[in-house]
N, C-alpha and C positions, 0 to 999 in steps of 0.2 A: 578669897578677899585680897584685893590688890595690895593693901598696905602690909600684909604679911609676906609678900614676895620680895621685900627689901632686905638686903644683907648689909652688914656693917663692914666698913673698910677703915683701916688705920692709915693715916698719913703721918709719917715720922720725918721731921725736919732734921737733917744731919749736915755736918760740915763735909765738904768735898775733900776728904782726906782718906788715905789708906787705912783700912781696918774698920771704918765706921759701919758699913753694912754688915760686916761679919760680927761686930759687937752687938748690934740690934738683933740679928737673927740668933746669935748665941744666947742672949738673955731670954728670948722667946722659947728656944729649944730647951734651955735649962729649966724653964717653968713648966715643961711638959705640954706646951701649946704647939699645935701642928699648923704649919703654914700651908694654905691651900692654893695660894697664888700671890704673885708680887710683881711690882714694877718699880724701876728706879729711873728717875729723870734727874738731870743735873744741869747746873750752870758752873761757871768758873769757881764760885765760892761755896755753894751749898747744893744739897740734893734733897729730893723728896722720895722716900721709900714708901710706896703704897703696899699694904698687906691685907690679904683676906685670910683670916685664921679661924680655927674652930671655936675659940673662946675669946672673942674680941674684947669684952670687958676686962677679963683677966690680963690680956696682953697690954691693954691701955694702962692698967694699974702698974704692971711690972715696968713698963717703959717710962712712965712719968716718975715713978719712984727712983729710977736710975738717972733722972735729970733730963730726959729727952722731951722736946716739945712735940706733942702728939695731938692729932685731931681725929675724931671718930665721926665718919660720915655715912649716910645712907647711899647705897649704890644698887644698881640692878645687875643681876647675873642671868645670862641667857644660855641655854643649851642649844648651840647652833646646829643646823643640819650640816652634815659632813659631805657637802657637795660644792663644786665650783660656784662661786657667787653667793654662798650661804651667808657670809658675814655682810656682804654688800646689801643683800636684800633686806636683812633685818635693820641695818643702820639707815637705809633709805626711808623706811617707815617713819623713823623718828626725825631725820633731817628734813624730809619733805614737809613735815608739819611745822617746821621752823624752830625745833628744839635743838639747841647747840650741843654737839657731842664734844666734850672737853678732852677725853682720852679713852682708850680702849686697851685692854690687855687680857691675856688668857689665864685660865686657872686649871688646877688639877691635872698637871702633866709632869712627867718626869724629865722631859727635854727642856733644858734651860739654856738660853743664849746669854753669854757673858761677853761684854765689850771691854777689852783691856787695853792698856797703853802699849804693851809689848806682846803681841799674839804668839810669836815664836817662843819667847821665854815662858809664857804661861803654859803653852802646850808641853814644853819640856818638863816643867814642874808637875804637871798633871799626869804625864805619861806613865809614871811608875806608881801611881796611886790607884786605889780601887774605884776608879771612875771610868765609865765607858764614854769615850769621846765619840761623837756622832759626826759623820761626814755628810756632805750634801747628798751623796748617793744613798746613804742610810736613811736620811730624812725623806727623800723622795720615795723610797721603797715602803716605808711605814705608812705614808699618806696615800698609798694607792689601794 
């Protein structure tokens, strides 16, 4: 049944300030809720943290109780073929039919891209932590 293939996504509206994404993800983690995928978009003043979690209703309750403005939306999740052009082929089906694709992001991966104001400083801060930094070469090798 098609309507059962919908998943729930949380959109959390946050001030574009240091520590806000960490605060949201900390609240979710402290509640025992697992993040399966996320995306952050921003403007000069605010950001939208989109999350797919294993318990969306519980995450909604936790975040609204903490004072965050949160929206719960239906979205589609697709297991793409891991071939060149796989994403394009799927998106083309929808866009060729005149359905607007507002945004796309990936889920369930341990590789995370972080865009920061000072890349060199962030790299130094992370270098002595239990975090595996991934190079372009590492990424290319994994995807082959």
